[in-house]
C-alpha positions as CSV (number, residue, x, y, z in Angstrom):
1,M,85.8,230.4,-16.2
2,N,86.5,230.7,-19.9
3,Q,88.6,233.7,-20.7
4,T,88.4,233.6,-24.5
5,P,89.4,237.1,-25.7
6,N,87.0,239.2,-27.7
7,P,88.2,240.4,-31.1
8,F,89.5,243.9,-31.0
9,G,90.1,246.0,-34.1
10,L,93.2,248.1,-34.0
11,R,94.2,250.7,-36.6
12,L,97.9,251.3,-36.8
13,P,99.8,253.9,-38.8
14,P,101.7,252.1,-41.7
15,K,105.1,252.7,-40.2
16,M,104.1,251.3,-36.8
17,R,102.4,248.2,-38.5
18,Q,105.6,247.6,-40.5
19,W,107.7,247.8,-37.3
20,I,105.4,245.4,-35.4
21,T,105.4,243.0,-38.4
22,E,109.2,243.0,-38.6
23,R,109.5,242.6,-34.8
24,A,107.0,239.7,-34.8
25,K,109.0,237.9,-37.6
26,R,112.3,238.3,-35.7
27,N,110.7,237.0,-32.5
28,R,108.8,234.2,-34.3
29,R,105.4,235.5,-33.1
30,S,102.2,236.5,-34.9
31,I,101.5,240.2,-35.1
32,N,98.8,239.7,-32.4
33,G,101.3,237.8,-30.3
34,E,103.9,240.5,-30.5
35,I,101.4,243.2,-29.6
36,V,100.2,241.2,-26.6
37,H,103.8,240.6,-25.6
38,L,104.7,244.3,-25.8
39,L,101.5,245.4,-23.9
40,G,102.3,242.7,-21.2
41,R,105.7,244.3,-20.7
42,V,104.2,247.7,-20.3
43,L,101.6,246.4,-17.9
44,E,104.3,244.7,-15.8
45,N,106.3,248.0,-15.8
46,D,103.2,249.9,-14.7
47,E,102.5,247.4,-11.9
48,R,106.1,247.9,-10.6
49,G,105.6,251.6,-10.6
50,G,107.7,252.2,-13.6
51,V,108.1,255.6,-15.2
52,D,105.7,256.4,-18.1
53,H,107.5,258.4,-20.8
54,G,104.4,258.6,-22.9
55,Q,103.0,262.0,-24.0
56,S,99.5,262.9,-22.9
């Protein structure tokens, strides 16, 4: 089965976009690659039953 991702528009506040851009450069990833990496870490944490410090 082909798992080609569908495009997904994401609006980020300027400060967050700058942070992601700088982080991506340091880690030699694209901005998209950095976002996927970070979300993957959050997903792994959730699957292990990690604590969510986010605010609802």
